[in-house]
N, C-alpha and C positions, 0 to 999 in steps of 0.2 A: 329424190326426184330422178327421173330418167335423164340421160344425156341431153344437153340443150344445143348441140351443134346443128349446123344446117344439114338437112337430110337430102339424100339422093334418091335414086330410083327406088320406089317401094315405100318411101317415107319412113324408113327405119332409123331411129336415133342411134342405132349401133352400126350404121353404115353412113358415116358423115363425110362431107367434103373436107372437113378440117377438124383436127383435135383441139384447136384453139378458138375458132370462130364461134359466134353465137347465131342462133336461128332467127332470121328477120321476121318470121311468122309471129314472134313474140313482141315485136315493136308496137307500142300503143299509139294509134293514130290520134287519140284525144290529146295526148301530151304534145304531139307535134302541132296540133291546132293551137293549144295554149301558148306554145313558143313562137307562133307566127309562121311556121313552115308549111302549114296546110290551111286552106279556107274551110269553112263549115260545109259547103256544098261538095267539097272534094272527098270528104270522109264517107266511105260506104255505109249503108244501113247496117244496123246491128245484126250479126249472124245469129239465127235462132239457136237455142240450146239444144244440143243433140250431137249426133255424129258429125265429124268434121269432113268437109269436102275439100281434100287437099288439092284436087285439080283446080278448083276455083281460086284457092289461095295462090297457087303457082302462077296462074294467069293474071289475076287482078292486083295482087299486092305490089309487084314491081312497078306497075303503072302509077299507082298512087305515090309510092316512095320516091319515084323518079322526080315527081313534082317538088317534093320536099327537098330532095338532093340539089336540084337546080337552084333553089333559093339559098340554101346554105353555102354551096360551093361558089356562088357568085361573089361572096365576100367571106372567104374561109377565116374562121375565128382562131384565136390563139389556142383554144381548147382542141380544135381539130388538129392543128399542127403538133401540139404536145402529145396527143393521142397517137399520131402517126409515128412520132419518135419513140415513144414508150413501147409500142407494140411492133416495132419494125422487124424484130427477129422472126415473126411469122406473117405479119399483115401484108407485107409487100408481095410475097410469093402467093399468098392466098388470093388477094385481089386480082393479080395477073392471071392466076389459074382459072378463076371464075370467069373473067373477061374472055380468056381464050376458049374456055368451054362453051360459052355462048356463041362465039364466032365460029366454032366447029359444030354447031347444032347439037350440042350435048354429048358429043362423042367422048368416051373415056380417053384420058391422056395417053394411054398406051397405044391408041390408034391415031394420034396426031402425027403430022409430018416429022420426019426424023430430027431435023435441026431444032425444032421446038421441043420435041420429046426428050432429046438429049441435052437440052438447055444450052445450046451453043450461044456464045455471048452476043454475036451480031444479030442472031435471030431473036433473042430476048429483047435487045435494045430496040429493034425495029417494031416488035409487037407492042412494047410499051408506048412507043410514039403513036402508033396507029390506033391503039385502044385506050389512050389516056383517059378519055371521058368515062369509059366503061369501068376502068380500074378505079377511078375516083369515086364512082357510084358505089362500088363494093366496099371501099374504105369507109365511106359515109354510113353505110348500113351498120358496120361494126361499131362505129362511134355511137350511133343511136342505141344499138343493143346494149353495149357496155354501160353507157350512161344511165339508161333506164333500169337495167338489171341491178346496178350497184345501189340505186335509190331504193329499189324494192328490197334488196338484201338488208340495207341499213334499217328500213322500216320494220322488217321482220325481227332483227336483233333488238331493236328498241322495245319490242313487245315480247322479248324472251323466247323467240323462235329462231332456232338455228337450222340452216339448210345443209343437208347431206347430199353432196353431188355424186352421181354415178358416172365413172369414166370407164370405157371399155379398155381392156389391156391392149387390144389390137386396133389398128386403124384400117379404113377401107383402102383397097387397092386404088380405086379411082378417087384419090384425095390429093389435096395440095401437099400433104405431108410426104406421101410416097413420091410424088413428082419432084418435089424440091430436094428430097434426101434419098434418092434411090439406092445409094451405097449402104444405107442403114437397113435395107430390107433384102431378103433372099430372093433376088431377081436375076434372070439370065441376061445375056447381052442384048436381047431384044425387049428387055424390061417386062418380061413375063415371069410370074412366080415360078419357083422351082418346087416349093412345098407350100401348102396353105394350112390355115388353122381349122380346128374343129374339135369334136369329142368322139371317143370310140363308142362302138355299139354297147348297149347295156339293156337292162330289163325293160326299159321304156321305149327305146328306139333301136330296132334291129339293125339298121344301117348306120347308126351313129348320127352325128351332126356335122354337116359340111358347111362351115361358115364362109370359107373362101378368102379370108384375110391373108395378106402376105405376112410371113414370119420375119422376125427381126434377125439381123446379123449382130448377135450379141458380142462377138469378138471385136467388131468395129465400134459398137456402142461403147465398149470398155476402153478402146483406144482414145476416145474423145472424152473420157471421164463421165460417160453417160449424160453428156450435155443436153441432148434432146429430151431425155426423160426429166432432167432437172428443170428445164424450161417448161415442159408440159405440166409438171406438178406445181411449179411456181405460178403459172398462169391459172391453173385450176383453183388455187387458193385465193386468187383475186376474186373468184366468183362464189366460192362455197366456204362454209365454216369447217366442214369435215368432208373427207373423201372416202368413197367406197370404190375400189378398183375391181371391176367385173372380171372374174376368172383370174384373180391375182396369183393363183398357184402357178401360172405360167412363168413367174420369176424363178421357180425352182425346177420345173420340168414342164414340157408342153407336148401336145399331140400334133404330129406333122403328117399331112396327107399329100400324096403325089398330086401335083397340079394336073387337072384334066379328068381326074376320077369323078365318077358320078355319085359315089357314096364315100363315107368315112371308113369303110371296112378295111382298107389296105394301109391305113395309117400306122404310125408307131410312136411310142413315147421317146422323147429326146431329153436327156438329162442336162440341165444347165449347171455345169460344175466349174466353169471357168472363172466365175466372179469370186474374188476374195476380198472381204472387208476386214481390214486390220483393226486390232483393238485400239481404242482411243488412248492417246498419251496421257498418263496420269501424272499430276503435278503434286 
């Protein structure tokens, strides 16, 4: 299956607002009705089979889901609190990121006021206080997604069906991942990419492919014991039985394109040679 994260501008599953969060478009309103979080007349009419109008989803879904959120958050369950604790390593930053993004009318985080963009402590604390209800809403959406997805995955396994999840090797620049961990990405002092990802020209694309994702600071990744990647893979295995890492060769060498270029023609291959994995101790 394609990546299931929340999609940004253009609705591409490969340009998600988070490497950990799930897309609220997949939340089943019928299940919420069965649980008492929605009334029958609040559930929209069934969408006709055919092309998806993402504009309609973007406008209508949050309105319905907000009604369910208000009922659940009025008396937060132990399940809600346990979920917040278990997923805190990414959930807190993601929920605040999305609440802030809404408050700035969808602007990319690289265009936010400096104090918020740079994650100054007092600015973050003030934002959390002012946007607490919005932050809670985005946490609620993830609880619903994870709960429903895990039931679906369990049903599939019970019928001898395994789910292979597709995760992009890179994350979007406009994502909670880049905002919360800017030092792990090749960004300048103004949080703009120095080099971006893509593929070189070939027989099929004369200009190559310019994806625009920020590249990793693999040296700093290594200093942390690749903790971000360990958390990402661990989180992915909560959702899938198997993983396919899209463009996994980027772990060995990657194509780097100067930021601001209009094509991928001027990029160059960068060898990833700093990582050394020692042989396991034999007993």
